[in-house]
N, C-alpha and C positions, 0 to 999 in steps of 0.2 A: 691120504688122497686115494680115490679107486683108481683102479688100473684104465678106465676109460676115460679120466679125467683130462689127463694132458692132452690126448686125442680132442676133446670135445670143446677144449679152450676157445680155437681158433673161429669155433662156430656158433659161439655162443651170442644170443640176439640182442639187439640194442635196444629191449624192451624194458621199462619198468613195470613191474605188475603192481596192479591197484593195491595191494594188502602190503607191498614195499614203499615206506615214506621215505622219498630222498631229500637230503638236507637243503635247504635253501643256500644260494651263492654265497650268502655271507659268513656263512658257518663251515665251507669248506675249508683243505689244508691252505694255509698261506704263512708267507714268510719264511726266515729260518729259524726262529725262535719259538720257545715255548711262551705261551701266555701263563703269567705265574714265573716265579724262580722255583725250579725244582731243587737246586740248591740250597735254597732255604728249608725245606721240608725234609732235607736229608740227614743234617748233622754228620755227614761222612760215614753213616751206618749203613745205607742202603746200597745191596749188591745186584749187581745182573750178569747171570751166569749163562755161557752159551758154549756152541763149538767149532772151531775155525780151522781149517786145514793150510794155514798160513806156515806151518813147518813142514808141508810135504804129506801130513796126513791128518786125519780128523781126531782133535785133541779137545780136552774140557777147558775153557778159559773163565776167568772171573774179572769183574770191573766194577766201578763205580758206578751209579747210576746215571752220572755225567758223562761216562765213557772213560774216564781217567783210571789210571793205575791199573792196566790190564794185564793178568798174570796167568800164568798156565798152571793147571791143575793136576794134567795126568801126561805121562812123558813115556810113551812105548811106540814100537813101530805098527802097531795095531790099530784100530779105529775105536773111538772113544767119542759116543754123539749121544743127542735127545738128553739133555740133563734137565732135571727139576727138583727144585729145592723143596725140603719138609715144609711145613706150616711155620715152625718155628725159625728157619733159616739155618738150623744146626746141621742138616745133612743135605747130601745131593744125590739121586738116583740117575743112574745113565746107562747105556746100551753100550757093550764090549764084544768085539771078538777075540779078545787077548788070549783066551782058552782055546782056540780053534772054530767056536761057531759064537753066533752071536747069542748072547745072554746078559741079566740085569745085574747091576753091580749099586751098591752103597758106597759114599766115601762121607766124611767129615768136608765141611765147606772149605776148610783151607786146604783138601786134597789127602789128607792122611786118613789111615785106617781103613783103606779099601777092602770091601769083601763082597765076593759073589754071592748071589739070592735065590738065583734060578739055575736048575742044572736039568739041562735036556728038554725042556719046554718047548715046543716047535715056535720058531718064527717069531719069537716076542717083540716087542715093539711099543713105542709111546709108554712108558711106565711112569705112574705120579703116585704122590702119598695120599692117603687118608688126613683126614682135618688134625686126628691124635698122633699121626708119626705110625702108628701101630700095623698098618698093612698097605699094600702096594695095589692097584689095580692097573692092568695093561692089556694091549692085543697079544693073540696068539691064533693059531690054526689049527683047528680041532673039526675032525670029521670033515676035511676039504671047507670049513668056513672060518671067517674071519669072525672070533668073538671075544669077549672079557673075560679076563681072570683076574680073580683077586687072591693077592699072597699073604696069608698071615706070617709076619715076621718074626713071630715068636715062636712057633713051632716049624714054621716053612712048609706048611700045606697051602696046597692052592686049590681053590674051586671055580667052576665056571659061574659066571654071573650071567644074569638074562638069558636063559637060552633062547634063540631067536633061529627062523628059517633064512634071515637076510646076512648079509655080512655087516659086521659092526665094528666102528673105528673109534678112535681119538677120545677115551673115556678122561672125565674131568669130575673130581669129587666136590662137590659144595663146601663151602665154608663151616657150614655148620656140621657137616658130615652126615647129613640125612638122605641127601640127593646126589645121583651121578646123574651127570650131561654126557651125551655122547651124541655120534652121527651112525645112521644106517644105509645101506645101499637098498632102497624098494624103486619099483618103477623105474629103473635105470637112474636113476639119481640119488644124492646123498641129500638127506636132511636131519635137522638135529632135532632129539628128542631129550627128554628126562626121566626118571624112574626113581622111585624110595629103595633105600637099599635091599629090602625084601624081595625087589622087582614089582612089587604093586605102584599104581597109580603110573602107568605107563602114558605119557603124554608126549605129543607131537608137537613141537615150536615152530617149525617152519616147512612151508608145504609151496612148492615154487618148482617150476620145470628145470631150473638151473641148479648145481649143486650149491648146498648151504653145509659148513662141516667144520671140525675143529672147535668147539665151544671153548669157553674160559669164561671162568665165574668173576664177578667182581668181588673185592673182600668183604662188603658186606653181605652179598648173595641177592642182591636187586636185579642187578644187570649180566649179560652175557655176551662177551664179544665172539665173532665169530668170522670165517673166513666164506665169502661169497662170489658167488661167478655170475651173478646176475647182470652184472655191467658190460659184458663180452671180455670179461678178464676177472682174477681172482682180487678182491678189495676185503678191507677189514671193515668189519659192520658191527654195531650194538643193538641188542633188542632187552625189553624187559624180560625177566626171569620166566613170566608166563608167555613170551612169544610177543608181545604186543609191543608196538611202536618201533619196529626195525628203521635203521637208519646207517647211510655212509659215515665212515669216518674217514675211509680214504678212497681216492677216484683218481687213478692213475692208470695208464697204460701198461705200466709195469708189473708185476706179480706181487702184491702184498701179502703177507701170509704168517701163520702163527704167533696171534695176538697173545700178550699177558699183560694184567693189569697191574700198576705201580700199587704201592701199601694203603696210598692216598685216596684210592680210588676214581682218580682224577686224571689220570695218563696212563697210555695203553703203549708197550713195547711191543715193536713187531717187527719181522723180517721182509724185506724188499730187495727187489732187482731193478730199481729205477736208476741205478746208478752203473749197472753192469754187473759186477759180480755182487753176489747176496751180502746185503750190509744190513746192520742196526738201526732202527730210526725211534725216536720216540714222538707221540702226537699226544694232544689232550681229549681227554674223551668227550668233547665238545666238536670233534674235529678242527679246531684251530690250533695253529701253529705246528712247527715239525722243527724235528733237531734230528742232524745224522749223528751217531754214537761210533760208529766203525767206519774204517776206510783201509784202501790197501789194495793190492792187485791180487786178491785172494778172498775166498766165502768165510764170512762171518753170520753163523745160523743159528735160530731155533734159541731165541731168547727167553729166559724166566728171571723173574724179577720177585725178591723178597728184602725184608728187611733183618738184620743180624739180632 
């Protein structure tokens, strides 16, 4: 999120741009259960990883995708946050300041074999794996700008992706590994773009006076979920991967953020403050049904969903 966004949330307009198609009333959030039985599709294998401050500081946790069997993966006096699965679900990348400054780490999905993979790269944030698991893409600050960096896990080399005069945030590798989605700050607001791995094919997907950011690919690469400030608040939206047919998935006065698709491509997990503290919810990708997965007088944040 840009530094100006929090200040601008309270001034967002009650206007639906003509290019943005709101869902009809019969397809908004409804009820407290999902359409379809998520458990039937899970076979006990799907997991959601997240971070929580329930034990006094941010630590990484994992749970079944119905919210059961929540287990702590990291355990130290520092802050561990922003976990992301590898595509095969065997590894998790995350941020930690356990060695004095925030760096990127990788561990097995059971919390074992923790290793640090960045060293003294300024202001790293939002790491995520390439589709084949051989690289990470993440945010850093270079020459006073928020940029995207790609880390080769084989040799440890880090190179800048997509040179830009703008601040660039929230990279997401496509499931096929051929494109990267991201958002950048231009014209005083954030919009979502995609580009090829080589930096070509630079395409703007959203164009709105309010902020659209944090793109998340569906498993088949046909859709992108994202956070939007178009409805006077932050909500979860979905569009086709070419930027067409934008629609709301949530419309709530609380902040809904950080969407991630389930493996079936029919459900989206996200973080919301609608119950006070940050908690994790699931909703169908057609905006019907809602289920709360976490609760308590503490924050549960930044979910990522994958199948082991």
